[in-house]
C-alpha positions in Angstrom: -76.7 -43.8 -45.5 -73.6 -44.9 -44.3 -74.3 -47.9 -42.9 -76.2 -48.9 -46.4 -73.0 -47.2 -48.7 -70.8 -50.3 -46.1 -73.4 -52.3 -46.9 -73.3 -51.9 -50.9 -69.7 -52.4 -50.8 -69.9 -55.2 -49.8 -72.8 -56.2 -52.3 -71.7 -58.9 -55.8 -73.4 -57.2 -58.3 -71.4 -55.7 -61.3 -72.4 -53.1 -63.8 -71.1 -52.1 -67.7 -71.0 -48.6 -68.3 -69.1 -45.7 -71.1 -66.8 -43.8 -69.0 -65.4 -39.9 -70.1 -62.3 -40.0 -68.4 -60.0 -37.3 -68.0 -56.5 -37.6 -65.5 -53.3 -38.2 -64.6 -53.9 -41.9 -65.9 -55.4 -40.3 -69.8 -52.2 -37.9 -69.7 -54.7 -34.6 -69.2 -57.3 -35.5 -72.0 -60.3 -37.1 -72.6 -60.5 -40.8 -73.1 -63.7 -42.1 -74.1 -64.3 -45.8 -72.8 -66.3 -49.1 -73.0 -66.3 -50.9 -69.6 -67.6 -53.7 -68.1 -66.8 -55.2 -64.3 -65.9 -58.1 -63.5 -64.0 -60.4 -60.8 -60.3 -59.3 -62.0 -61.7 -55.4 -62.1 -63.2 -53.4 -64.5 -61.2 -54.4 -68.1 -61.8 -51.2 -70.7 -61.5 -50.4 -74.2 -60.3 -47.3 -75.4 -62.6 -46.3 -78.3 -62.0 -42.2 -77.9 -59.6 -39.8 -77.7 -60.3 -35.7 -77.1 -64.1 -36.6 -79.2 -61.6 -38.3 -82.2 -62.2 -42.0 -82.6 -59.2 -43.9 -83.3 -57.6 -44.8 -86.2 -57.6 -48.4 -87.4 -54.4 -49.3 -86.5 -54.8 -47.7 -82.6 -58.0 -49.9 -82.4 -56.4 -52.9 -83.2 -53.6 -52.4 -81.0 -56.0 -51.7 -78.2 -57.6 -55.0 -79.1 -53.9 -56.2 -78.2 -53.2 -54.8 -74.8 -57.5 -56.4 -74.0 -56.0 -59.1 -74.6 -52.3 -59.3 -73.4 -54.8 -58.6 -70.3 -57.0 -61.6 -70.8 -54.5 -63.4 -70.4 -52.8 -61.1 -67.6 -55.5 -60.9 -65.0 -52.8 -59.8 -62.2 -51.9 -56.9 -64.1 -55.3 -56.0 -64.2 -56.3 -55.8 -61.2 -53.3 -53.4 -60.4 -54.8 -51.6 -62.9 -58.4 -51.1 -61.4 -56.8 -50.2 -58.1 -57.1 -47.2 -58.1 -60.4 -46.6 -59.7 -61.7 -48.1 -56.2 -59.1 -46.7 -54.0 -61.1 -43.1 -54.8 -64.6 -44.9 -54.2 -63.5 -47.1 -50.5 -62.1 -43.1 -49.6 -64.9 -41.3 -49.8 -66.9 -44.9 -48.2 -64.3 -43.8 -45.1 -65.5 -40.4 -44.9 -68.9 -41.0 -45.1 -68.1 -43.4 -41.5 -66.2 -41.0 -39.7 -69.8 -38.3 -40.4 -71.6 -38.8 -37.3 -68.1 -38.8 -35.3 -65.8 -36.2 -36.4 -68.0 -33.3 -37.7 -71.1 -31.1 -37.4 -73.8 -31.0 -39.5 -76.5 -28.8 -40.7 -79.5 -29.0 -42.7 -78.6 -27.3 -45.3 -81.9 -27.7 -48.1 -82.6 -30.2 -51.0 -81.1 -30.8 -53.8 -83.0 -33.0 -56.8 -85.2 -34.6 -54.1 -82.6 -35.2 -51.8 -82.2 -33.8 -48.1 -79.0 -31.9 -48.1 -76.4 -31.6 -44.7 -73.0 -29.4 -44.8 -70.7 -30.7 -42.3 -67.4 -29.5 -41.0 -65.3 -30.1 -38.5 -66.8 -31.2 -35.3 -63.5 -30.1 -32.3 -64.3 -31.7 -29.9 -63.5 -35.4 -32.4 -59.1 -36.1 -32.2 -58.2 -37.6 -34.8 -56.0 -41.6 -34.8 -55.0 -42.1 -37.5 -53.1 -40.1 -40.7 -56.3 -40.8 -42.7 -58.3 -39.7 -39.6 -56.4 -36.7 -39.7 -56.9 -35.9 -43.4 -60.1 -37.1 -43.2 -60.9 -34.2 -40.1 -59.3 -31.6 -42.4 -62.3 -31.5 -44.6 -65.7 -29.2 -44.8 -68.5 -30.1 -47.3 -72.2 -31.6 -47.8 -73.8 -34.8 -48.0 -77.5 -35.2 -49.5 -79.7 -38.2 -49.0 -82.2 -39.8 -51.2 -85.0 -40.5 -48.5 -87.0 -42.6 -47.8 -83.8 -45.3 -48.7 -80.9 -43.4 -46.6 -79.0 -43.6 -50.4 -76.4 -40.9 -50.6 -76.8 -39.2 -53.4 -74.1 -36.7 -53.6 -71.0 -36.4 -51.6 -68.3 -32.5 -52.1 -65.3 -31.3 -49.8 -62.9 -29.7 -49.8 -59.1 -29.4 -47.5 -59.8 -26.2 -45.4 -56.3 -26.0 -44.2 -52.4 -27.6 -44.5 -52.7 -31.4 -43.2 -48.6 -32.1 -42.3 -47.1 -35.6 -40.9 -44.7 -35.4 -38.6 -44.0 -31.6 -38.7 -44.2 -31.4 -42.2 -40.9 -33.6 -42.7 -43.0 -37.1 -43.7 -45.4 -34.6 -45.8 -48.0 -32.5 -46.6 -51.6 -32.3 -48.0 -52.3 -29.2 -49.4 -55.3 -26.5 -48.8 -57.3 -26.5 -51.0 -57.8 -29.6 -52.6 -61.2 -30.7 -53.7 -63.1 -33.9 -54.4 -67.4 -34.6 -55.6 -69.2 -38.2 -56.4 -72.4 -38.3 -58.0 -74.1 -41.3 -57.2 -78.1 -43.3 -58.6 -79.7 -45.5 -58.9 -79.5 -47.9 -61.9 -82.8 -50.7 -60.6 -83.8 -50.8 -57.3 -81.3 -51.0 -54.6 -78.3 -51.6 -56.6 -76.4 -48.3 -56.8 -73.9 -46.6 -59.2 -71.2 -43.7 -59.4 -72.4 -41.5 -62.4 -69.7 -38.9 -61.6 -66.5 -38.1 -59.3 -64.5 -35.2 -59.2 -60.7 -36.1 -57.5 -57.9 -32.8 -57.2 -55.5 -33.3 -54.1 -52.4 -32.2 -54.1 -49.3 -32.7 -51.4 -46.1 -34.5 -51.1 -44.3 -37.7 -48.8 -41.2 -37.9 -47.2 -39.8 -34.0 -48.2 -38.9 -35.1 -52.2 -41.7 -37.3 -53.7 -45.2 -34.7 -55.4 -48.3 -36.4 -54.8 -50.6 -35.2 -57.5 -54.2 -36.7 -57.7 -56.5 -35.6 -60.5 -59.4 -36.6 -62.1 -62.8 -36.2 -63.6 -65.2 -39.0 -64.7 -68.8 -39.3 -66.1 -70.2 -42.7 -66.5 -73.7 -43.0 -69.2 -75.4 -46.8 -69.6 -75.1 -47.7 -66.4 -76.9 -51.6 -66.6 -76.3 -54.3 -64.5 -74.1 -57.4 -65.5 -73.7 -60.9 -64.9 -72.4 -61.5 -61.6 -70.4 -64.6 -63.2 -68.8 -62.7 -66.7 -65.2 -63.9 -67.9 -63.0 -61.8 -68.6 -63.3 -63.2 -71.8 -66.7 -62.5 -72.0 -66.2 -59.4 -71.3 -64.0 -58.6 -73.6 -66.4 -59.6 -76.0 -69.1 -57.0 -74.8 -66.6 -53.7 -74.9 -65.9 -55.4 -78.7 -65.2 -52.6 -81.1 
C-alpha cells in the first residue's frame, strides 16, 4: 500500500473540486472555494466565507486576484506548496510504517482493513523528520485487494525536542487525519484532511499548523490545462 501511494504521487493526474477549509490560511474562517489543479499549482476562487456568498465587489476583487496569479505563476506555486507539503508528510509516514512501527490488526472501517500502529522500540531515527514521525501513534486503513490508502490518523505521543530543546520542539497532543477515496478507477484523491500541530523553533518562533478541509465534487481535469483555462473553469 505504501509503495502504491508513493507511486500515485508521481502520476500526472489533476483534479477539480469544491473545497471547504478552515485553517491558519483562512484566518479561522470557513472558506468555500472552487479549485482546479494545473502544472503550476491549484488555482482557487473564493466563493463564500462562513456560509455567506461574496458580494459583487468581493467577487470582482477575487477575479482581479486570479488574473494576477495567471500572469505571475511563481506566486501560485508558492501558495500551493503548503497544501502539497501536508500530503507529502503523510506519504513519508506511510513509507516508515513497515520498518518503524508495530502494526496490529484492528478490524474494518467502511469496507477497509484497519491496523493500529505504535513506535517500534527497535527503530532508531536518523533525521529530524524520522524523530517526529517515530513519536506518532494511530491507525491506518487499506482498501483490499487494490492496496490503496483509505484513512490515516495519528497523534503526537510525547514532545520531540531538537538540540536539547534549544533548537525547537514539537508539542505533545498534535494530531492529523486523512481520508482518501477512489475517483475514477485507479485515480484516488484526498477527500478530507485535518492537521493540528504546535511547537516552536529556535526558542522564539512559534509553530502553529491548523487545517480542516473537505473536498466535494471531485473530478478529473485535462493534464494540459493552462492557467487561463483553469481560471475560466472556476469563473463565477
